[in-house]
Steps between C-alpha positions, in 0.01 A plus 500: 500500500845458351579187304826338390543731202409815694196591291303626798776750572476651150262801517407456136399137551311592816307761301421241232370261768267772633378585152442134411304453820277795413448369148418148618248627755317678219546219245508174701456276195793647303792283393798573276872445451752728668554667162127553448455632853784750453347616173126505571424513873667830585312816403782736587752703302792302644445130450708246690744280317423133445780423746337714770163334437660154512668583832173632642313190384760269660460690827120486483513130408725426800238668720220296343325799344545400135545166331685402184318306230719307257320494164536256210672772297785498754417843639437566866197710585433651840170559674361567843520177697170318538391359833473124513145502635269697277708645219471860623809714456730494799483811713821688432473676836869456564550810287336837562275621219690825476870531454768702339412625152665320210659820370727504804362823652483467876 
């Protein structure tokens, strides 16, 4: 799904979205800043840049998969969006659980 800044068309951002989706399915209570996500959530030799993670998070937020939490320290942390009813993590079924590997090999 392309957005105004074209992030969905960027294969690197698309890969980051897939990898974030996989991570969030396995760790549904995780939350961190874009910088922390770029540094700690990717267990691969080639880590995405903070800019790529930020673009992926904006895309996922636009789709309602993640939500931004504005903390008292002024930082924005992202987490899997919670459903309004029972607090269970939202099903991120809009993304397949497998996708292109982060290292860019296809």
